[in-house]
Each structure stands twice: as structure tokens, then as C-alpha cells.
C-alpha positions as CSV (number, residue, x, y, z in Angstrom):
1,M,-91.5,134.0,-42.4
2,A,-88.2,135.2,-44.4
3,W,-88.3,132.5,-46.2
4,L,-91.9,133.0,-47.3
5,S,-92.0,137.0,-48.0
6,A,-88.3,136.7,-49.8
7,R,-88.1,139.0,-52.8
8,G,-89.2,137.3,-56.1
9,R,-91.3,134.9,-54.4
10,W,-94.9,134.9,-55.9
11,L,-96.6,133.5,-53.3
12,S,-99.7,134.3,-51.3
13,Y,-99.4,133.1,-47.9
14,S,-101.6,133.1,-44.6
15,V,-100.1,131.6,-41.0
16,G,-102.1,131.3,-38.2
17,I,-99.8,133.0,-35.3
18,T,-99.7,132.7,-31.5
19,I,-100.5,135.3,-29.8
20,T,-97.8,136.8,-28.2
21,D,-98.5,139.6,-25.2
22,A,-97.4,142.4,-27.8
23,I,-100.0,140.9,-29.8
24,H,-102.9,140.8,-26.9
25,Q,-101.8,144.4,-25.8
26,A,-102.1,145.8,-29.4
27,V,-105.4,144.1,-30.0
28,L,-106.7,145.7,-26.3
29,K,-106.0,148.6,-28.6
30,V,-107.9,148.4,-31.3
31,P,-110.5,150.9,-31.1
32,A,-114.8,150.1,-31.6
33,S,-115.1,151.1,-35.4
34,A,-111.8,149.5,-36.6
35,W,-113.6,146.0,-35.9
36,T,-116.0,144.9,-39.1
37,P,-117.8,142.1,-39.2
38,A,-116.7,138.1,-40.0
39,V,-118.5,136.4,-42.9
40,E,-119.5,133.3,-44.1
41,P,-118.8,131.9,-47.2
42,D,-122.3,133.2,-48.8
43,G,-121.5,135.8,-47.5
44,E,-124.2,136.7,-44.9
45,V,-122.0,138.0,-41.6
46,R,-120.7,135.4,-39.0
47,D,-122.7,136.1,-36.2
48,G,-121.0,137.0,-32.8
49,A,-117.2,138.1,-35.1
50,W,-115.3,140.1,-35.4
51,V,-112.3,140.8,-37.6
52,A,-109.8,143.5,-37.9
53,E,-106.1,144.3,-39.0
54,L,-103.4,145.7,-36.7
55,D,-101.9,148.2,-37.6
56,A,-98.3,148.0,-39.2
57,G,-96.6,150.7,-37.3
58,S,-97.9,149.0,-34.2
59,D,-95.0,148.1,-31.7
60,C,-95.9,144.1,-32.3
61,L,-95.1,144.0,-35.8
62,K,-91.3,145.7,-35.5
63,G,-88.8,143.6,-37.1
64,W,-91.4,141.1,-39.3
65,P,-91.3,141.4,-42.8
66,K,-92.4,144.5,-45.2
67,G,-95.8,144.1,-46.5
68,I,-97.0,141.4,-44.1
69,R,-100.4,142.4,-42.2
70,L,-101.8,141.1,-39.7
71,I,-105.2,139.8,-38.8
72,V,-107.4,139.0,-35.8
73,R,-110.6,137.7,-34.9
74,K,-112.7,138.2,-32.2
75,E,-115.2,135.2,-31.8
76,R,-117.7,134.0,-29.0
77,P,-116.7,131.0,-27.9
78,Y,-118.9,127.9,-28.6
79,P,-120.9,126.8,-25.2
80,G,-118.6,125.1,-22.8
81,A,-115.7,125.8,-24.5
82,Q,-112.8,127.9,-21.6
83,L,-111.6,131.5,-22.3
84,R,-107.9,131.7,-23.1
85,F,-105.4,134.1,-20.9
86,T,-105.1,135.7,-24.2
87,D,-108.7,136.2,-24.7
88,A,-110.4,139.4,-24.0
89,D,-113.7,141.0,-23.1
90,E,-115.1,136.6,-23.1
91,L,-114.5,136.8,-26.7
92,R,-111.9,133.9,-28.1
93,L,-109.0,136.0,-29.9
94,T,-107.3,134.3,-33.0
95,C,-105.1,135.7,-35.9
96,F,-103.0,134.9,-38.7
97,A,-100.6,137.0,-40.6
98,T,-100.9,137.4,-44.7
99,N,-99.3,138.6,-47.8
100,T,-102.1,139.2,-50.0
101,T,-103.4,142.3,-51.0
102,G,-106.2,144.0,-52.3
103,Q,-109.3,141.8,-50.3
104,K,-110.9,142.8,-47.5
105,I,-110.0,141.5,-44.4
106,A,-113.3,139.9,-43.5
107,R,-112.3,138.1,-46.5
108,L,-108.8,137.2,-45.8
109,E,-110.0,135.6,-42.2
110,L,-112.7,133.4,-44.2
111,R,-110.2,132.3,-46.7
112,H,-107.7,131.2,-43.6
113,R,-110.6,130.0,-41.7
114,Q,-111.7,127.3,-44.7
115,R,-108.2,126.4,-44.7
116,A,-107.8,125.6,-41.4
117,R,-110.9,123.3,-41.8
118,A,-109.6,121.5,-43.9
119,E,-106.4,120.5,-42.5
120,D,-108.2,119.8,-39.3
121,R,-110.2,117.3,-41.7
122,I,-106.8,115.3,-43.1
123,R,-105.5,115.3,-39.8
124,A,-108.8,113.6,-38.6
125,A,-108.9,110.9,-41.5
126,R,-105.2,110.4,-40.9
127,S,-105.5,109.5,-37.2
128,T,-108.5,107.3,-37.9
129,G,-106.2,105.2,-40.7
130,L,-107.7,106.7,-43.9
131,R,-104.1,107.3,-45.2
132,E,-104.2,102.5,-44.3
133,V,-106.9,102.7,-47.6
134,M,-105.0,102.9,-51.2
135,P,-107.6,102.5,-54.1
136,D,-107.1,99.4,-56.2
137,P,-107.6,99.9,-59.8
138,K,-108.4,96.2,-60.7
139,A,-111.4,95.8,-58.2
140,G,-112.9,98.8,-60.1
141,G,-113.6,100.4,-56.9
142,P,-112.3,103.7,-55.1
143,I,-111.4,101.5,-52.4
144,A,-108.8,98.8,-51.6
145,E,-108.0,96.6,-48.3
146,P,-105.2,98.3,-46.3
147,R,-102.2,98.4,-47.2
148,K,-99.5,96.1,-46.3
149,R,-96.4,97.4,-44.1
């Protein structure tokens, strides 16, 4: 985190964060009025999901780089999902840190969630062998035989 937030870097980021006990305790203290509905890409409210920002003065942020924001999402888990010890009130908790300013937290959470989905799709494609398929410019098609190692 220190490298990402070093002075002189013109980089906007969001990084998924493990919910530690300190973060979990801070989330439990967030008043109901501080939670705002999460949104979908079309701007509609995401059913059963809310986001909040942990206060910069929170104990769980001591020692973190200046200007960092910790955003938490609570959401009803999908049917059949098991809750974790860090979940609360039968809602799944996730959080991320960002240095982005000037945007509503629901928009930041959407950006982070979309990025995570893209990374999951890339990971799944690689694990199924997609990286072994290379374009063949001579064949005129987008896909060629798997490359030889």
C-alpha cells in the first residue's frame, strides 16, 4: 500500500482487503444511517446490498497511508452460500481500500466489483487453456492451433 500511495504517483487504485478483527469491529459500529444502497451498472439499486465508508479516524486505519479510504459492502449471500466468521447480521461483508476521491462510494464499489469480475473471467479463461490458443495471422482467422512448447 505504501508504494501505491507514495507521493508523486498519479495512480488511482482499489485493492481488496481481508477483513481483520479490527475492521470487523469497526464495521459493527457503523450506524444504519451511514449505509447507502449499492448500485448496478445501469444505476439501479442493487437489491440486498449496501455500502459504507469507514471513518478515517477509525482505529482499524491507524498506520495506513494518508488519504486512503476503506469501503465496506454488506450483501445478502447467494442461495446456498455459507457465511464466514467475519460476516454480520446474516450478510456477507467485503471491503476494499482506495485512494480515489470525488466519487460516491456506491460508484467506487461498483467499479471495484466490475474489476474483480473481469479478473475472475481472465483467471477462468487461463485455467481452461485459453492462453495456449494464439491468433494466426496467416490463417486469416482469430484462432489457431494451440502453440507448441
